[in-house]
C-alpha positions as CSV (number, residue, x, y, z in Angstrom):
1,X,-0.1,0.0,0.2
2,X,3.1,2.2,0.6
3,X,4.6,2.1,-2.7
4,X,1.5,2.0,-4.8
5,X,-1.1,4.6,-2.9
6,X,-0.1,8.7,-2.9
7,X,-1.4,8.8,0.8
8,X,-1.2,5.4,2.3
9,X,-2.9,6.5,5.1
10,X,-6.0,7.4,3.3
11,X,-6.3,4.4,0.6
12,X,-8.3,4.8,-2.4
13,X,-6.6,1.7,-4.6
14,X,-6.2,-1.2,-1.9
15,X,-8.9,-1.3,0.5
16,X,-9.3,-3.9,3.6
17,X,-12.4,-6.2,3.5
18,X,-13.0,-7.2,7.4
19,X,-13.2,-11.2,7.2
20,X,-12.4,-11.1,3.6
21,X,-8.9,-9.8,2.7
22,X,-8.1,-7.0,0.3
23,X,-10.0,-5.6,-2.2
24,X,-8.8,-3.7,-5.5
25,X,-10.7,-0.8,-6.7
26,X,-10.2,0.6,-10.0
27,X,-10.4,4.9,-10.4
28,X,-12.6,5.3,-13.5
29,X,-11.0,9.2,-15.1
30,X,-13.8,11.3,-16.1
31,X,-15.0,10.4,-19.5
32,X,-13.3,6.7,-19.2
33,X,-17.0,4.7,-19.5
């Protein structure tokens, strides 16, 4: 997380799901749908 995130204390890409593990979230840029 520290290597991938701009602000590791406020994660946006890698989220922790309690009881499940990690969730990887894709950030969609405006106009990229």
